[in-house]
All heavy atoms as an XYZ file, in Angstrom:
816
protein
N      98.972    155.555     36.124
C      99.138    154.442     37.024
C      98.871    153.133     36.267
O      98.002    153.065     35.409
C      98.147    154.576     38.186
C      98.502    153.713     39.352
S      97.768    154.312     40.871
C      96.416    153.198     41.012
N      99.616    152.112     36.623
C      99.508    150.824     35.948
C      98.190    150.125     36.311
O      97.791    150.093     37.471
C     100.686    149.947     36.359
C     100.804    148.682     35.560
C     102.067    147.938     35.943
C     102.150    146.655     35.162
N     103.334    145.883     35.525
N      97.508    149.560     35.309
C      96.252    148.840     35.515
C      96.532    147.501     36.190
O      97.419    146.767     35.768
C      95.576    148.614     34.162
C      94.210    147.998     34.234
C      93.146    148.935     34.778
O      93.313    150.144     34.726
N      92.096    148.389     35.316
N      95.762    147.185     37.248
C      95.943    145.922     37.954
C      95.361    144.765     37.158
O      94.324    144.885     36.529
C      95.244    145.961     39.296
C      95.984    146.754     40.332
C      95.346    146.519     41.647
N      96.253    145.692     42.416
C      96.117    145.485     43.702
N      95.108    145.981     44.347
N      96.988    144.743     44.343
N      96.023    143.634     37.230
C      95.545    142.421     36.579
C      94.383    141.840     37.395
O      94.481    141.684     38.604
C      96.678    141.410     36.485
C      96.326    140.151     35.753
C      97.522    139.226     35.681
C      97.106    137.896     35.107
N      98.202    136.940     35.131
N      93.280    141.522     36.731
C      92.114    140.955     37.399
C      92.177    139.430     37.283
O      92.193    138.898     36.177
C      90.809    141.485     36.774
C      90.737    142.992     36.931
C      89.598    140.815     37.403
C      89.591    143.640     36.188
N      92.216    138.719     38.433
C      92.288    137.256     38.367
C      91.000    136.662     37.807
O      89.906    137.047     38.210
C      92.512    136.828     39.816
C      92.099    137.978     40.650
C      92.216    139.213     39.809
N      91.127    135.733     36.878
C      89.985    135.067     36.263
C      89.902    133.633     36.750
O      90.913    132.978     36.986
C      90.110    135.077     34.738
C      90.115    136.428     34.051
C      90.373    136.256     32.565
C      88.811    137.156     34.280
N      88.680    133.141     36.883
C      88.431    131.755     37.250
C      87.331    131.219     36.346
O      86.530    131.966     35.809
C      87.984    131.622     38.709
C      89.016    132.106     39.727
C      90.219    131.194     39.774
N      91.171    131.596     40.786
C      92.237    132.365     40.570
N      92.472    132.852     39.366
N      93.064    132.651     41.544
N      87.269    129.886     36.217
C      86.272    129.254     35.357
C      85.169    128.622     36.191
O      85.448    127.899     37.151
C      86.933    128.181     34.495
C      85.995    127.574     33.457
C      86.634    126.433     32.717
C      87.547    126.946     31.648
N      87.991    125.888     30.717
N      83.922    128.885     35.821
C      82.772    128.250     36.458
C      82.799    126.774     36.068
O      82.915    126.447     34.884
C      81.483    128.920     35.995
S      79.992    128.095     36.576
N      82.689    125.892     37.064
C      82.765    124.460     36.771
C      81.532    123.953     36.037
O      81.572    122.891     35.425
C      83.010    123.612     38.044
C      84.347    123.924     38.662
C      81.894    123.769     39.046
N      80.440    124.699     36.073
C      79.208    124.258     35.413
C      79.132    124.738     33.969
O      79.020    123.941     33.050
C      77.993    124.751     36.195
N      79.200    126.051     33.754
C      79.007    126.588     32.399
C      80.320    126.822     31.653
O      80.309    127.192     30.490
C      78.184    127.872     32.453
S      79.007    129.248     33.281
N      81.449    126.626     32.330
C      82.785    126.749     31.735
C      83.119    128.168     31.263
O      83.978    128.341     30.410
C      82.959    125.757     30.572
C      82.724    124.303     30.943
C      83.713    123.799     31.972
O      84.912    123.995     31.824
N      83.222    123.165     33.003
N      82.456    129.192     31.806
C      82.748    130.576     31.442
C      83.854    131.127     32.328
O      83.853    130.918     33.538
C      81.500    131.453     31.634
C      80.640    131.567     30.430
C      79.548    132.600     30.634
O      79.876    133.781     30.883
O      78.375    132.215     30.562
N      84.783    131.847     31.714
C      85.826    132.528     32.471
C      85.268    133.872     32.931
O      84.772    134.648     32.110
C      87.067    132.752     31.614
C      87.791    131.477     31.247
S      88.601    130.677     32.627
C      89.999    131.737     32.876
N      85.364    134.153     34.230
C      84.850    135.392     34.790
C      85.828    135.891     35.842
O      86.628    135.114     36.371
C      83.483    135.171     35.443
C      82.392    134.841     34.451
C      81.056    134.807     35.146
C      79.964    134.566     34.123
N      78.640    134.667     34.699
N      85.756    137.187     36.169
C      86.584    137.673     37.276
C      86.250    136.931     38.566
O      85.091    136.581     38.815
C      86.196    139.156     37.385
C      85.680    139.513     36.034
C      85.034    138.265     35.508
N      87.263    136.680     39.353
C      87.124    135.881     40.576
C      86.034    136.417     41.506
O      85.313    135.655     42.132
C      88.473    135.864     41.290
C      88.551    134.990     42.503
C      89.943    135.018     43.069
C      90.034    134.234     44.348
N      91.373    134.257     44.910
N      85.872    137.723     41.578
C      84.899    138.326     42.486
C      83.463    138.128     42.030
O      82.538    138.339     42.802
C      85.184    139.814     42.654
C      86.457    140.062     43.422
C      86.643    141.498     43.765
C      87.903    141.644     44.581
N      88.039    142.925     45.206
N      83.256    137.712     40.785
C      81.909    137.478     40.276
C      81.462    136.031     40.454
O      80.364    135.671     40.050
C      81.827    137.842     38.792
C      81.945    139.314     38.521
C      81.824    139.647     37.049
O      81.344    138.806     36.273
O      82.227    140.762     36.678
N      82.310    135.207     41.042
C      82.010    133.788     41.222
C      81.926    133.445     42.706
O      82.503    134.127     43.550
C      83.084    132.933     40.546
C      83.215    133.108     39.040
C      84.458    132.405     38.537
C      81.996    132.581     38.323
N      81.210    132.377     43.006
C      81.103    131.881     44.377
C      81.985    130.647     44.502
O      81.939    129.755     43.662
C      79.638    131.533     44.715
C      78.793    132.801     44.694
C      79.542    130.843     46.069
C      77.326    132.570     44.916
N      82.780    130.616     45.558
C      83.717    129.511     45.764
C      83.101    128.454     46.657
O      82.559    128.749     47.721
C      85.002    130.038     46.401
C      86.074    128.990     46.583
C      87.379    129.642     47.050
N      88.443    128.678     47.076
C      89.062    128.278     48.192
N      88.721    128.793     49.353
N      90.026    127.401     48.132
N      83.179    127.216     46.213
C      82.799    126.049     47.016
C      84.116    125.392     47.412
O      84.976    125.172     46.560
C      81.945    125.043     46.207
C      80.790    125.717     45.488
C      81.477    123.908     47.095
C      79.721    126.281     46.367
N      84.287    125.108     48.690
C      85.566    124.583     49.162
C      85.386    123.266     49.905
O      84.401    123.069     50.600
C      86.284    125.631     50.062
C      85.524    125.893     51.326
C      87.695    125.226     50.375
N      86.352    122.347     49.677
C      86.442    121.106     50.461
C      87.589    121.324     51.436
O      88.753    121.409     51.047
C      86.727    119.892     49.580
C      86.817    118.592     50.394
C      87.244    117.415     49.559
C      88.711    117.364     49.306
N      89.582    116.827     50.298
N      87.255    121.444     52.695
C      88.259    121.732     53.717
C      89.120    120.502     53.989
O      88.748    119.383     53.606
C      87.578    122.175     55.030
O      86.786    121.104     55.513
C      86.728    123.417     54.826
N      90.249    120.675     54.656
C      91.087    119.517     55.010
C      90.354    118.491     55.878
O      90.735    117.328     55.910
C      92.252    120.149     55.779
C      92.336    121.541     55.254
C      90.909    121.942     54.963
N      89.267    118.909     56.553
C      88.469    117.981     57.363
C      87.413    117.271     56.523
O      86.520    116.616     57.054
C      87.776    118.730     58.509
C      88.721    119.306     59.541
C      89.336    120.637     59.095
O      88.652    121.425     58.413
O      90.502    120.867     59.421
N      87.457    117.415     55.193
C      86.529    116.789     54.238
C      85.089    117.287     54.347
O      84.159    116.557     54.046
C      86.557    115.258     54.345
C      87.803    114.666     53.714
O      88.417    115.338     52.865
O      88.164    113.537     54.064
N      84.892    118.518     54.781
C      83.560    119.117     54.737
C      83.495    120.023     53.514
O      84.477    120.667     53.147
C      83.256    119.934     56.009
O      84.255    120.938     56.161
C      83.211    119.056     57.237
N      82.333    120.051     52.868
C      82.143    120.875     51.679
C      81.209    122.016     52.045
O      80.120    121.783     52.577
C      81.544    120.038     50.528
C      81.308    120.893     49.308
C      82.463    118.877     50.184
N      81.635    123.264     51.783
C      80.827    124.421     52.132
C      81.089    125.594     51.200
O      82.028    125.569     50.406
C      81.067    124.817     53.593
C      82.506    124.859     54.096
C      83.064    126.252     54.031
C      82.540    124.358     55.498
N      80.242    126.618     51.315
C      80.385    127.825     50.494
C      81.342    128.774     51.199
O      81.226    129.025     52.397
C      79.014    128.496     50.278
C      78.119    127.592     49.440
C      79.178    129.845     49.601
C      76.727    128.118     49.227
N      82.280    129.324     50.439
C      83.277    130.241     50.975
C      83.123    131.589     50.278
O      83.621    131.789     49.181
C      84.677    129.665     50.731
C      85.789    130.600     51.172
O      85.515    131.506     51.980
O      86.920    130.411     50.708
N      82.417    132.528     50.925
C      82.226    133.842     50.315
C      83.485    134.697     50.381
O      83.681    135.574     49.546
C      81.068    134.583     50.990
C      79.677    134.062     50.661
C      78.622    134.877     51.383
C      79.428    134.092     49.166
N      84.349    134.436     51.365
C      85.570    135.233     51.491
C      86.606    134.836     50.457
O      87.436    135.644     50.064
C      86.194    135.072     52.898
O      86.591    133.706     53.068
C      85.217    135.465     53.982
N      86.575    133.573     50.020
C      87.553    133.082     49.051
C      88.907    132.806     49.669
O      89.898    132.635     48.964
N      88.961    132.740     51.010
C      90.250    132.587     51.679
C      90.355    131.354     52.566
O      91.389    131.132     53.180
C      90.527    133.828     52.525
C      90.645    135.066     51.668
C      90.979    136.278     52.458
C      91.051    137.452     51.497
N      91.584    138.633     52.097
N      89.291    130.557     52.646
C      89.359    129.365     53.490
C      90.310    128.353     52.877
O      90.415    128.248     51.654
C      87.974    128.740     53.654
C      87.057    129.588     54.497
C      85.760    128.908     54.764
C      84.895    129.820     55.615
N      83.548    129.327     55.767
N      90.988    127.606     53.726
C      91.944    126.633     53.218
C      91.209    125.411     52.697
O      90.163    125.028     53.206
C      92.935    126.228     54.307
O      92.263    125.543     55.328
N      91.753    124.824     51.674
C      91.177    123.633     51.082
C      91.097    123.749     49.571
O      91.480    124.759     48.979
N      90.591    122.724     48.948
C      90.460    122.688     47.491
C      89.176    123.398     47.091
O      88.108    123.101     47.596
C      90.452    121.248     47.009
C      90.421    121.138     45.511
C      90.830    119.757     45.060
N      90.982    119.746     43.623
C      92.090    120.071     42.980
N      93.150    120.417     43.663
N      92.142    120.029     41.666
N      89.267    124.331     46.162
C      88.115    125.133     45.784
C      87.639    124.891     44.366
O      88.387    124.439     43.500
N      86.367    125.187     44.156
C      85.749    125.160     42.835
C      84.862    126.395     42.760
O      84.304    126.837     43.772
C      84.927    123.899     42.657
N      84.727    126.954     41.578
C      83.982    128.193     41.416
C      82.716    127.977     40.615
O      82.691    127.207     39.648
C      84.858    129.243     40.724
C      85.987    129.711     41.595
C      87.202    129.040     41.603
C      85.849    130.802     42.436
C      88.242    129.452     42.414
C      86.880    131.224     43.254
C      88.072    130.544     43.239
O      89.099    130.958     44.051
N      81.641    128.678     41.042
C      80.357    128.634     40.354
C      79.858    130.054     40.140
O      80.091    130.930     40.980
C      79.313    127.884     41.188
C      79.408    126.376     41.248
C      78.434    125.839     42.285
C      79.118    125.772     39.902
N      79.144    130.257     39.025
C      78.485    131.543     38.793
C      77.489    131.773     39.935
O      77.052    130.836     40.580
C      77.728    131.541     37.473
S      78.795    131.399     36.033
N      77.120    133.001     40.140
C      76.227    133.326     41.251
C      74.762    133.067     40.987
O      73.922    133.709     41.601
N      74.406    132.158     40.091
C      72.982    131.879     39.874
C      72.680    130.398     40.108
O      73.538    129.539     39.984
C      72.517    132.335     38.486
C      73.353    131.775     37.372
O      73.873    130.675     37.483
N      73.495    132.525     36.307
N      71.438    130.147     40.452
C      71.012    128.809     40.839
C      71.074    127.816     39.682
O      71.327    126.633     39.888
C      69.593    128.869     41.408
C      69.104    127.658     42.179
C      70.014    127.358     43.361
C      67.691    127.875     42.659
N      70.890    128.282     38.451
C      70.913    127.367     37.301
C      72.291    126.723     37.136
O      72.388    125.538     36.803
C      70.501    128.094     36.028
O      71.397    129.134     35.741
N      73.353    127.479     37.378
C      74.703    126.906     37.292
C      74.925    125.876     38.398
O      75.563    124.856     38.181
C      75.765    127.999     37.368
S      76.189    128.674     35.760
N      74.382    126.145     39.585
C      74.522    125.181     40.673
C      73.820    123.877     40.326
O      74.356    122.788     40.526
C      73.961    125.751     41.984
C      74.002    124.768     43.108
C      75.194    124.487     43.762
C      72.861    124.085     43.497
C      75.251    123.557     44.781
C      72.906    123.156     44.520
C      74.098    122.899     45.162
N      72.599    123.975     39.773
C      71.848    122.775     39.410
C      72.550    122.008     38.291
O      72.570    120.782     38.288
C      70.425    123.142     39.012
C      69.604    123.566     40.209
C      68.183    123.843     39.848
C      67.419    124.250     41.101
N      66.019    124.506     40.856
N      73.150    122.740     37.334
C      73.890    122.096     36.257
C      75.114    121.366     36.810
O      75.411    120.233     36.416
C      74.306    123.122     35.207
C      75.057    122.598     33.994
C      74.169    121.651     33.193
C      75.502    123.757     33.121
N      75.806    121.994     37.754
C      76.978    121.364     38.380
C      76.575    120.107     39.143
O      77.291    119.105     39.130
C      77.670    122.357     39.312
N      75.412    120.148     39.784
C      74.920    118.982     40.522
C      74.565    117.857     39.557
O      74.925    116.701     39.782
C      73.703    119.363     41.351
C      73.162    118.236     42.190
C      71.981    118.658     43.042
O      71.508    119.778     42.949
N      71.510    117.762     43.870
N      73.900    118.190     38.460
C      73.479    117.188     37.486
C      74.682    116.507     36.828
O      74.721    115.294     36.662
C      72.617    117.856     36.418
C      72.139    116.940     35.334
C      71.335    117.711     34.301
C      71.047    116.841     33.107
N      70.505    117.611     31.995
N      75.702    117.311     36.463
C      76.875    116.791     35.766
C      77.975    116.289     36.696
O      79.023    115.857     36.223
C      77.463    117.864     34.850
C      76.514    118.257     33.752
O      75.634    117.488     33.389
N      76.685    119.457     33.235
N      77.750    116.404     38.007
C      78.748    116.037     39.019
C      80.059    116.810     38.823
O      81.155    116.292     39.034
C      78.995    114.530     39.034
C      77.768    113.721     39.378
C      78.131    112.309     39.747
C      76.940    111.443     40.026
N      76.103    111.861     41.108
N      79.921    118.062     38.407
C      81.086    118.910     38.164
C      81.827    119.227     39.464
O      83.058    119.317     39.473
C      80.671    120.207     37.474
N      81.089    119.373     40.558
C      81.752    119.642     41.843
C      82.564    118.441     42.303
O      83.644    118.603     42.864
C      80.727    120.024     42.914
C      80.150    121.429     42.822
C      79.105    121.636     43.906
C      81.240    122.468     42.937
N      82.046    117.239     42.055
C      82.792    116.028     42.422
C      84.158    116.012     41.735
O      85.182    115.729     42.358
C      82.018    114.770     42.022
C      80.752    114.557     42.839
O      80.200    115.552     43.341
O      80.337    113.402     42.967
N      84.152    116.309     40.455
C      85.402    116.298     39.685
C      86.327    117.433     40.123
O      87.529    117.232     40.294
C      85.111    116.410     38.190
C      84.581    115.142     37.584
C      84.565    115.223     36.068
N      83.808    116.359     35.560
C      82.499    116.378     35.365
N      81.777    115.305     35.659
N      81.905    117.445     34.872
N      85.784    118.623     40.298
C      86.621    119.780     40.631
C      87.224    119.658     42.028
O      88.370    120.049     42.247
C      85.806    121.060     40.520
N      86.459    119.120     42.968
C      86.950    118.993     44.341
C      87.700    117.692     44.582
O      88.266    117.489     45.654
C      85.778    119.105     45.330
C      85.027    120.432     45.327
C      83.826    120.362     46.255
C      85.932    121.584     45.704
N      87.692    116.790     43.584
C      88.332    115.483     43.703
C      87.864    114.761     44.962
O      88.640    114.206     45.735
C      89.860    115.627     43.701
C      90.391    116.167     42.401
C      91.886    116.228     42.397
C      92.367    116.753     41.049
N      93.813    116.879     41.000
N      86.541    114.809     45.157
C      85.928    114.235     46.345
C      84.466    113.974     46.021
O      83.808    114.804     45.420
C      86.040    115.239     47.502
C      85.389    114.801     48.771
N      85.940    113.862     49.588
C      84.249    115.209     49.371
C      85.155    113.711     50.644
N      84.115    114.510     50.528
N      83.949    112.795     46.427
C      82.539    112.495     46.184
C      81.673    113.367     47.085
O      81.783    113.303     48.307
C      82.246    111.021     46.434
C      80.797    110.689     46.314
N      80.124    110.749     45.106
C      79.892    110.325     47.241
C      78.859    110.433     45.311
N      78.694    110.160     46.601
N      80.837    114.201     46.468
C      79.935    115.066     47.215
C      78.608    114.325     47.353
O      77.949    114.021     46.367
C      79.743    116.422     46.498
C      78.809    117.319     47.287
C      81.083    117.111     46.291
N      78.200    114.034     48.586
C      76.990    113.257     48.835
C      75.743    114.096     48.584
O      75.781    115.322     48.617
C      76.992    112.729     50.268
C      78.152    111.793     50.531
C      78.256    111.405     51.989
O      77.586    111.971     52.840
N      79.107    110.428     52.275
N      74.622    113.424     48.351
C      73.374    114.114     48.026
C      72.901    115.016     49.171
O      72.339    116.081     48.924
C      72.283    113.114     47.653
O      72.054    112.226     48.719
N      73.152    114.618     50.423
C      72.766    115.460     51.561
C      73.531    116.779     51.533
O      72.988    117.834     51.849
C      73.050    114.764     52.904
C      72.353    113.444     53.102
C      73.151    112.278     52.566
O      74.386    112.224     52.719
O      72.523    111.396     51.949
N      74.802    116.707     51.147
C      75.622    117.915     51.063
C      75.123    118.801     49.932
O      75.048    120.023     50.074
C      77.114    117.553     50.897
C      77.610    116.834     52.152
C      77.940    118.796     50.621
C      79.005    116.292     52.058
N      74.735    118.194     48.791
C      74.165    118.975     47.686
C      72.894    119.692     48.141
O      72.671    120.850     47.795
C      73.849    118.085     46.485
C      74.985    117.936     45.511
C      75.536    116.693     45.247
C      75.506    119.034     44.826
C      76.575    116.536     44.343
C      76.549    118.891     43.929
C      77.071    117.640     43.690
O      78.094    117.511     42.800
N      72.042    119.002     48.912
C      70.810    119.620     49.399
C      71.126    120.794     50.325
O      70.516    121.858     50.220
C      69.950    118.583     50.121
C      69.354    117.543     49.190
C      68.697    116.393     49.929
O      68.404    116.528     51.136
O      68.478    115.352     49.279
N      72.091    120.602     51.226
C      72.484    121.678     52.137
C      73.083    122.841     51.363
O      72.781    124.004     51.629
C      73.483    121.148     53.181
C      73.919    122.184     54.198
C      72.767    122.687     55.038
O      71.917    121.906     55.476
N      72.718    123.977     55.272
N      73.946    122.530     50.380
C      74.540    123.579     49.558
C      73.473    124.331     48.773
O      73.569    125.548     48.606
C      75.572    122.993     48.594
C      76.936    122.653     49.166
C      77.789    121.965     48.103
C      77.643    123.881     49.679
N      72.453    123.629     48.283
C      71.376    124.278     47.536
C      70.648    125.280     48.424
O      70.376    126.415     47.994
C      70.402    123.244     46.997
N      70.362    124.903     49.660
C      69.707    125.828     50.591
C      70.613    127.019     50.884
O      70.166    128.165     50.879
C      69.348    125.111     51.885
C      68.276    124.068     51.710
C      68.074    123.225     52.956
O      68.744    123.428     53.974
N      67.166    122.266     52.882
N      71.890    126.751     51.140
C      72.846    127.830     51.403
C      73.006    128.714     50.180
O      73.116    129.935     50.293
C      74.216    127.260     51.797
C      74.189    126.549     53.135
O      73.215    126.715     53.885
O      75.155    125.819     53.415
N      73.011    128.093     48.997
C      73.213    128.831     47.750
C      72.067    129.813     47.519
O      72.290    130.947     47.097
C      73.321    127.854     46.573
C      74.100    128.382     45.413
C      75.482    128.290     45.397
C      73.466    128.981     44.338
C      76.210    128.769     44.327
C      74.181    129.460     43.266
C      75.561    129.355     43.261
N      70.837    129.393     47.813
C      69.683    130.280     47.650
C      69.800    131.469     48.597
O      69.543    132.614     48.206
C      68.369    129.501     47.881
C      68.167    128.497     46.745
C      67.181    130.439     47.980
C      67.066    127.489     47.001
N      70.215    131.222     49.836
C      70.388    132.308     50.811
C      71.496    133.259     50.373
O      71.362    134.469     50.453
C      70.745    131.742     52.185
C      69.644    130.983     52.862
C      70.159    130.433     54.180
C      69.250    129.355     54.712
N      69.824    128.664     55.864
N      72.593    132.686     49.906
C      73.785    133.460     49.568
C      73.616    134.207     48.244
O      74.176    135.275     48.056
C      75.005    132.510     49.508
C      76.200    133.155     48.868
C      75.357    132.050     50.904
N      72.806    133.656     47.333
C      72.677    134.214     45.987
C      72.257    135.680     46.013
O      72.878    136.524     45.360
C      71.656    133.394     45.177
C      71.516    133.835     43.742
C      70.524    132.967     42.979
O      69.665    132.323     43.602
O      70.621    132.946     41.752
N      71.224    136.012     46.801
C      70.757    137.398     46.870
C      71.827    138.302     47.462
O      72.082    139.396     46.952
C      69.481    137.484     47.708
C      68.334    136.724     47.073
O      68.312    136.603     45.826
O      67.461    136.241     47.821
N      72.461    137.838     48.535
C      73.525    138.616     49.182
C      74.701    138.835     48.222
O      75.244    139.925     48.121
C      73.981    137.856     50.423
C      75.121    138.478     51.175
C      75.576    137.592     52.319
O      74.745    136.888     52.919
O      76.794    137.599     52.602
N      75.067    137.778     47.498
C      76.183    137.839     46.559
C      75.883    138.805     45.415
O      76.717    139.625     45.043
C      76.470    136.440     46.008
C      77.567    136.407     44.982
C      78.891    136.535     45.369
C      77.285    136.264     43.637
C      79.909    136.492     44.431
C      78.283    136.230     42.692
C      79.605    136.350     43.088
N      74.675    138.724     44.844
C      74.307    139.602     43.735
C      74.226    141.056     44.178
O      74.609    141.961     43.431
C      72.975    139.150     43.113
C      73.028    137.793     42.405
C      71.637    137.386     41.946
C      73.982    137.822     41.231
N      73.762    141.316     45.401
C      73.696    142.684     45.921
C      75.105    143.249     46.100
O      75.375    144.406     45.742
C      72.946    142.718     47.249
N      76.023    142.452     46.617
C      77.413    142.893     46.793
C      78.067    143.151     45.444
O      78.833    144.102     45.279
C      78.201    141.850     47.573
N      77.752    142.316     44.452
C      78.312    142.491     43.111
C      77.803    143.783     42.481
O      78.563    144.520     41.861
C      77.933    141.287     42.244
C      78.618    141.265     40.898
C      78.318    139.960     40.203
C      77.684    140.275     38.884
N      77.347    139.117     38.100
N      76.516    144.094     42.680
C      75.954    145.338     42.152
C      76.603    146.549     42.792
O      76.890    147.550     42.119
C      74.443    145.383     42.365
C      73.708    144.399     41.472
O      74.304    143.953     40.457
O      72.549    144.064     41.784
N      76.861    146.488     44.101
C      77.529    147.608     44.783
C      78.930    147.800     44.228
O      79.370    148.920     44.017
C      77.595    147.335     46.289
C      76.318    147.609     47.018
C      76.557    147.672     48.523
N      77.136    146.446     49.065
C      76.447    145.424     49.527
N      75.129    145.456     49.521
N      77.061    144.356     50.007
N      79.629    146.716     43.972
C      80.991    146.809     43.433
C      80.966    147.381     42.020
O      81.868    148.134     41.628
C      81.660    145.436     43.433
N      79.937    147.040     41.232
C      79.829    147.572     39.863
C      79.551    149.067     39.855
O      79.979    149.773     38.947
C      78.725    146.834     39.089
C      79.088    145.401     38.780
O      80.305    145.059     38.866
O      78.176    144.609     38.453
N      78.830    149.550     40.867
C      78.494    150.969     40.946
C      79.719    151.841     41.239
O      79.757    153.000     40.870
C      77.431    151.217     42.004
C      76.078    150.625     41.622
O      75.903    150.351     40.405
O      75.213    150.456     42.500
N      80.706    151.261     41.893
C      81.901    152.043     42.279
C      82.813    152.283     41.140
O      82.916    152.178     40.113
C      82.673    151.316     43.372
C      81.915    151.266     44.666
C      82.636    150.437     45.718
O      83.703    149.855     45.434
O      82.129    150.367     46.824
């Protein structure tokens, strides 16, 4: 059977190419709200980050999300994303481990 092509995406913070399922998508919706998209299917402009907090902090420091989303991300949104990112990080890493076991 033919091997399926695995889509790769680049983390906006560390610039590493990784399989799409190993990254967390941050999306700017058409209503100009910025949020975390675990499904990867919400409409809007997306940017990808590694599933660890250090990459998120690096992206915040370098304003990498601002550039990738082509939208100024306000500090309140960064704070909300940081809280969401901490909650999502454990869930995301657990799901990734389950996928690796299969």
